[in-house]
N, CA, C and O of each residue as an XYZ file, in Angstrom:
340
protein
N     -25.878     -9.858     22.458
C     -27.179     -8.975     22.493
C     -28.284     -9.755     22.794
O     -29.068     -9.421     23.683
N     -28.436    -10.879     22.063
C     -29.695    -11.698     22.288
C     -29.494    -12.465     23.516
O     -30.532    -12.939     23.977
N     -28.561    -12.673     24.075
C     -28.219    -13.421     25.375
C     -28.762    -12.457     26.369
O     -29.605    -12.833     27.183
N     -28.321    -11.230     26.344
C     -28.696    -10.306     27.601
C     -30.268    -10.016     27.357
O     -30.955    -10.033     28.379
N     -30.913     -9.758     26.158
C     -32.275     -9.762     25.916
C     -33.029    -10.798     26.561
O     -34.014    -10.663     27.287
N     -32.389    -11.949     26.174
C     -33.234    -13.157     26.632
C     -33.162    -13.341     28.129
O     -34.013    -13.946     28.781
N     -32.110    -12.788     28.610
C     -32.244    -12.717     30.264
C     -33.096    -11.550     30.828
O     -33.125    -11.356     32.043
N     -33.830    -10.724     29.912
C     -34.717     -9.813     30.442
C     -34.091     -8.511     30.636
O     -34.685     -7.679     31.322
N     -32.948     -8.230     30.107
C     -32.304     -6.896     30.255
C     -33.163     -5.814     29.028
O     -33.730     -6.263     28.031
N     -33.108     -4.756     29.289
C     -33.595     -3.558     28.326
C     -32.456     -2.874     27.967
O     -31.413     -2.835     28.619
N     -32.738     -2.203     26.654
C     -31.852     -1.163     26.255
C     -30.458     -1.649     26.081
O     -29.489     -0.964     26.408
N     -30.352     -2.988     25.496
C     -29.155     -3.657     25.496
C     -28.172     -2.922     24.219
O     -28.703     -2.841     23.111
N     -27.153     -2.545     24.342
C     -26.153     -1.876     23.542
C     -24.991     -2.842     23.584
O     -24.584     -3.333     24.637
N     -24.400     -3.132     22.218
C     -23.223     -4.031     22.104
C     -22.023     -3.037     21.528
O     -22.275     -1.997     20.919
N     -20.846     -3.451     21.776
C     -19.795     -2.881     21.227
C     -18.551     -3.861     20.878
O     -18.221     -4.713     21.703
N     -17.991     -3.752     19.867
C     -16.757     -4.507     19.482
C     -15.562     -3.699     19.684
O     -15.428     -2.571     19.211
N     -14.592     -4.376     20.485
C     -13.429     -3.760     20.857
C     -12.241     -4.403     20.236
O     -12.052     -5.608     20.400
N     -11.454     -3.694     19.554
C     -10.237     -4.269     18.604
C      -9.039     -3.780     19.213
O      -9.031     -2.616     19.615
N      -7.885     -4.602     19.357
C      -6.710     -4.194     19.740
C      -5.736     -4.797     18.526
O      -6.085     -5.761     17.846
N      -4.640     -4.194     18.371
C      -3.548     -4.525     17.467
C      -2.144     -4.452     18.357
O      -1.701     -3.500     18.999
N      -1.583     -5.829     18.166
C      -0.171     -5.490     18.858
C       0.874     -6.038     17.555
O       0.567     -6.892     16.723
N       2.018     -5.385     17.628
C       2.995     -5.625     16.569
C       4.035     -6.003     17.214
O       4.391     -5.411     18.233
N       4.731     -7.125     16.685
C       5.791     -7.716     17.216
C       7.033     -7.698     16.275
O       6.784     -8.054     15.123
N       8.315     -7.355     16.541
C       9.479     -7.339     15.767
C       9.860     -8.704     15.231
O      10.423     -8.954     14.165
N       9.424     -9.586     16.224
C       9.798    -11.198     15.494
C       8.949    -12.056     16.472
O       8.439    -11.667     17.523
N       8.896    -13.243     15.949
C       8.383    -14.390     16.860
C       8.736    -14.535     18.222
O       7.991    -14.876     19.141
N      10.158    -14.192     18.281
C      10.882    -14.337     19.491
C      10.296    -13.449     20.538
O      10.111    -13.797     21.704
N       9.979    -12.113     19.968
C       9.487    -11.177     20.871
C       8.137    -11.407     21.593
O       7.862    -11.043     22.736
N       7.252    -12.153     20.622
C       5.914    -12.436     21.091
C       6.174    -13.702     22.166
O       5.525    -13.772     23.210
N       7.127    -14.632     21.824
C       7.145    -15.779     22.752
C       7.766    -15.529     24.001
O       7.491    -16.268     24.947
N       8.673    -14.465     24.158
C       9.321    -14.100     25.188
C       8.383    -13.509     26.314
O       8.609    -13.450     27.522
N       7.332    -13.109     25.648
C       6.387    -12.567     26.801
C       5.413    -13.674     27.360
O       4.706    -13.491     28.351
N       5.446    -14.811     26.645
C       4.847    -15.825     27.262
C       5.659    -16.417     28.385
O       5.207    -16.691     29.497
N       6.877    -16.582     27.994
C       7.806    -17.111     29.027
C       7.956    -16.286     30.213
O       8.455    -16.757     31.235
N       7.563    -15.109     30.142
C       7.377    -14.199     31.475
C       6.273    -14.454     32.200
O       6.201    -14.083     33.371
N       5.256    -15.135     31.574
C       4.103    -15.547     32.417
C       3.139    -14.377     32.142
O       2.546    -13.988     33.148
N       2.862    -13.746     31.016
C       1.867    -12.956     30.717
C       0.787    -13.513     30.022
O       0.869    -14.184     28.994
N      -0.373    -13.159     30.716
C      -1.630    -13.724     30.080
C      -1.745    -15.224     30.445
O      -0.824    -15.802     31.023
N      -2.994    -15.891     30.064
C      -3.309    -17.402     30.487
C      -2.102    -18.161     29.780
O      -1.415    -18.970     30.404
N      -1.898    -17.871     28.515
C      -0.889    -18.705     27.848
C       0.379    -18.715     28.374
O       1.099    -19.709     28.286
N       0.819    -17.385     29.078
C       2.083    -17.156     29.705
C       2.179    -18.169     31.069
O       3.109    -18.924     31.353
N       1.167    -17.987     31.669
C       1.002    -18.962     33.075
C       1.146    -20.273     32.821
O       1.738    -20.976     33.641
N       0.597    -20.844     31.575
C       0.538    -22.238     31.197
C       2.110    -22.625     30.682
O       2.658    -23.669     31.034
N       2.747    -21.625     29.798
C       3.956    -21.915     29.472
C       4.902    -21.836     30.532
O       5.660    -22.796     30.668
N       4.990    -20.946     31.245
C       5.922    -20.849     32.341
C       6.209    -22.024     33.245
O       7.315    -22.329     33.689
N       4.811    -22.776     33.502
C       4.855    -23.703     34.341
C       4.931    -25.194     33.691
O       5.109    -26.187     34.397
N       4.775    -25.255     32.238
C       4.794    -26.476     31.665
C       6.340    -27.119     31.546
O       7.392    -26.484     31.624
N       6.200    -28.352     31.366
C       7.594    -29.105     31.111
C       8.119    -28.556     29.881
O       7.346    -28.094     29.041
N       9.578    -28.571     29.678
C      10.273    -27.914     28.731
C       9.797    -28.489     27.330
O       9.560    -27.741     26.382
N       9.664    -29.966     27.261
C       9.356    -30.539     25.984
C       7.902    -30.214     25.566
O       7.651    -30.216     24.361
N       6.833    -29.909     26.535
C       5.601    -29.455     26.085
C       5.635    -28.062     25.676
O       5.210    -27.723     24.571
N       6.169    -27.154     26.596
C       6.356    -25.837     26.156
C       7.067    -25.730     24.826
O       6.703    -24.768     24.150
N       7.998    -26.501     24.301
C       8.522    -26.536     23.071
C       7.477    -26.905     21.960
O       7.461    -26.308     20.884
N       6.718    -27.786     22.229
C       5.679    -28.237     21.277
C       4.722    -27.225     21.226
O       4.196    -27.201     20.114
N       4.232    -26.276     22.082
C       3.329    -25.146     22.145
C       3.965    -24.273     21.240
O       3.339    -23.945     20.232
N       5.129    -23.831     21.432
C       5.865    -22.880     20.614
C       6.000    -23.262     19.221
O       5.799    -22.397     18.370
N       6.335    -24.518     18.850
C       6.339    -24.823     17.521
C       4.994    -24.804     16.786
O       4.917    -24.415     15.620
N       3.926    -25.233     17.494
C       2.779    -25.043     17.039
C       2.184    -23.815     16.789
O       1.445    -23.673     15.815
N       2.473    -22.725     17.720
C       2.140    -21.374     17.473
C       2.715    -20.923     16.540
O       2.064    -20.247     15.743
N       4.228    -21.157     16.306
C       4.900    -20.437     15.110
C       4.403    -21.108     13.870
O       4.330    -20.414     12.856
N       4.068    -22.304     13.819
C       3.486    -22.758     12.482
C       2.022    -22.131     12.316
O       1.810    -21.838     11.139
N       0.952    -21.845     13.177
C      -0.127    -21.274     13.054
C      -0.010    -19.803     12.676
O      -0.924    -19.258     12.057
N       1.192    -19.090     13.065
C       1.369    -17.918     12.642
C       1.867    -17.659     11.249
O       2.006    -16.526     10.789
N       2.150    -18.866     10.550
C       2.737    -18.758      9.258
C       4.269    -18.693      9.300
O       4.843    -18.228      8.316
N       4.983    -19.120     10.356
C       6.427    -19.064     10.575
C       6.891    -17.672     10.214
O       7.654    -17.547      9.256
N       6.491    -16.608     10.905
C       6.943    -15.239     10.407
C       8.456    -15.100     10.606
O       9.079    -15.559     11.563
N       8.935    -14.449      9.643
C      10.618    -13.991      9.659
C      10.694    -12.592      9.523
O      11.783    -12.097      9.230
N       9.581    -11.787      9.712
C       9.652    -10.463      9.585
C       8.655     -9.938     10.634
O       7.917    -10.790     11.131
N       8.516     -8.613     11.061
C       7.753     -8.022     11.980
C       6.287     -8.278     11.565
O       6.092     -8.326     10.351
N       5.165     -8.460     12.431
C       3.926     -9.105     12.191
C       3.031     -8.343     13.258
O       3.470     -7.893     14.316
N       1.818     -8.270     12.862
C       0.873     -7.598     14.018
C      -0.240     -8.757     14.047
O      -0.606     -9.458     13.103
N      -0.671     -8.772     15.353
C      -1.744     -9.648     15.479
C      -2.974     -8.714     16.158
O      -2.859     -7.670     16.799
N      -4.067     -9.384     15.826
C      -5.351     -8.470     16.193
C      -6.155     -9.493     17.392
O      -6.126    -10.723     17.438
N      -6.758     -8.687     18.178
C      -7.695     -9.180     19.201
C      -8.855     -8.542     19.252
O      -8.865     -7.311     19.241
N     -10.094     -9.320     19.321
C     -11.115     -8.805     19.206
C     -11.987     -9.316     20.408
O     -11.936    -10.513     20.688
N     -12.789     -8.460     21.135
C     -13.660     -8.654     22.325
C     -14.818     -8.076     21.818
O     -14.827     -7.264     20.893
N     -16.120     -8.623     22.614
C     -17.378     -7.871     22.387
C     -17.900     -7.826     23.788
O     -17.757     -8.701     24.643
N     -18.608     -6.533     23.918
C     -18.936     -6.142     25.298
C     -20.485     -5.739     24.974
O     -20.865     -5.216     23.927
N     -21.275     -6.081     26.060
C     -22.711     -5.527     25.946
C     -22.962     -5.069     27.378
O     -22.345     -5.572     28.318
N     -23.782     -4.205     27.520
C     -24.439     -3.631     28.578
C     -26.070     -3.524     28.341
O     -26.594     -3.398     27.234
N     -26.725     -3.597     29.532
C     -28.230     -3.632     29.371
C     -28.742     -2.803     30.763
O     -27.977     -2.491     31.676
N     -30.155     -2.521     30.731
C     -30.549     -2.109     32.252
C     -31.672     -3.209     32.430
O     -32.463     -3.728     31.642
N     -31.391     -3.376     33.951
C     -32.569     -4.374     34.483
C     -33.820     -3.654     34.503
O     -33.899     -2.468     34.823
N     -34.913     -4.463     34.119
C     -36.193     -3.723     34.258
C     -36.469     -3.193     35.756
O     -35.960     -3.714     36.748
N     -37.251     -2.202     35.783
C     -37.539     -1.505     37.165
C     -38.614     -2.540     37.858
O     -39.066     -2.302     38.978
């Protein structure tokens, strides 16, 4: 909001957008990346196998090495404003 107001926009309104995705296993999440979905998927599908494996291992560790279904949350913020007349 401050950025938009600082740029001179009026009546700035901000919203927080939250999404949740549930995965049955880590392999379900990882397979979506191997199909090239999203920026990480594009990166992983083009990476050398040893680098792709390193990314997989790091992500698995960062997620706490899930052995059961888990849910990830994504948050985005949006803002709109009106240009002065």
